N, C-alpha and C positions, 0 to 999 in steps of 0.2 A: 691335335690336328684332326680335322674332319677328313672324310674319305676323298672328297674332291681334291683337297689340297695335297693329300698323300699321292693321289694319281698324277696330279700336275707335277709334283716334285719328282716322282719316278720318271715321268716322260722327260723332264728336264735333265735328270741324271743320265738318261739313256740317249740324250741329244736328239730327241724326237720333237719336231716342230708341230704345233697344233694350230689348225686353221678352221675357221667357221665359214660355211658357205650356204647358199640358199637351195642348192640342188646337187645331188650326187647321183650318178648313174643308177638305173634300175630301182629307183625309190628306196635305196638303202639309207640308213641314218648315219653310218660311219664307215670310214675306209682307211686301212693302213697301207702305206706304200713305202717300200724300201728299194730304191734304185740308185745304184752307183754311190752308195754310202749316204745318200740323202734319205732321211727317215721322216715321214710325214703322216700325221693323222688328220683326216678331214672329217669334220662333224657338221651336221645340219644346224643352222642358226636356231631353228625352232626348239632344239633341245635345251636351250638356255631357259626356256619357260618351265621346264620340269626337271628339277635338280636330281631326283632319283633316277630318271631315265638318262640324263646326261652322265651321271656317275656310272651307270651300268654299261652304256654304249662305249664310253671312254675306256673302261676297264676291259671290255671285250676286245677293243682294237689294240690295247696294250698286250692283251693275251695273244693276239696274232704275232706281235713283235717277239714275244718270248717262246712261242710254241710252233709257229708254222712258217717262218721265213723260208722261202724256197719251195713251198708246197702250193704255190698259187696256181689255180686252174682258171682260165679266163672265161669259160662259158659252160653252160649246162647242156650243151648240144648232144651229149651222150649220157647214158645211164652211168657209165663208169665215172665220168666227170662230175655228175651230180653227187655220186657217193663220195668222191674225193673232197668235193666242196663241203658236204655235210660233215665229214670227219674233221676237216680243218676248222669249221665253225664250232663244232662240239668241243674240240681241244681248247680253242680260245675262250669259249664260254666257261668251261670247267676251270681254266686258269683264273678268269675274272671272278667267278663265284668263290673260289678258295682264297683269292687275294682280298676280296671285299668282306667276306664273312668267314672268320676263323671259327673252328670248333669252340675255342675258348670264349669267343664273343657270344656265341649262341648260348652256351652254358651260363655265362654271366647274366645275360639279358633275361633268360627264363628264371634263373634263381633270384634275380633282383626284384622284379615287379611285374614283368609282362605276363598278362593272362590270356591274351588272344593273339592269333596270327597277325592281326593288324598292328597291335602294339609291338610285337617282335620286329616286324618289318620296319615300322617307323623308327624304332630305336636303333636299328641297324642301318638306317638311311638307304633302304632299298625298297623295291616294290614287292608285293606279295608273291607275284610270279617268280621273281628273281630268288626270293627266299626259298620258295618251293623247289626251284631248280637246284639250289645249293643242297637242300635236304635230299633231293633225288640222287645227286652225285655222292653224297655222304652215305646214303643207303646202299650203294653198290660196294662200299667198303665194310660197313657194319650194320647190323640190324637194330642196334640201340646205341644211343649216346649217353654215357654215364654223366649224370648231373650232380653226383655226389650225394651223400646221406641216404643211400639205398634208393635213389630216384633215377629213373631212366626215361629218356625220350625215345619212344618206340617209332621206328622208321619203316616198318615192314608193310604198311598199308597206305602209302602216300597216294593221293594228296592228303589223306587223313593221317594225323599223328596225335599221340597222346602221351601223357606222363604216367609211367607205371611206378608205383611205390611198393617196394618189398617190405612188408610189415613183420616178417618173421625173422 
């Protein structure tokens, strides 16, 4: 099952309706709404032209469903509200990154055949920026990802990363 199908199945299981529209307020690409038991994700029609972006935005909106219901702040009219919005967005993005790209998938793709960040992102069906964001979240938990066979993906100097091989 590909990532988009997995997200659509998850939305269906959570009884979230997905709608496509030509415009959403404030030039945003996706919006999650949960009012009186009605759960809706609204996405821009233009996302259908870019599968990786559609997957990322849908995952982030599902992230709002799982991480931030009840934390909605309607406007950025104060610094406090801006901080609350940023924290809410970050939680949803972290959820999306972890759902779409597991540590095991990263390890498998690197150990299989991918030799560049472009190949890794393509194999994982995400953009390079999304992959780097996932690695950034991962780097806050650990400095290296164990690839097996004394090989480690070093995450301490993002956006640059490299594979360290212990030869002793």
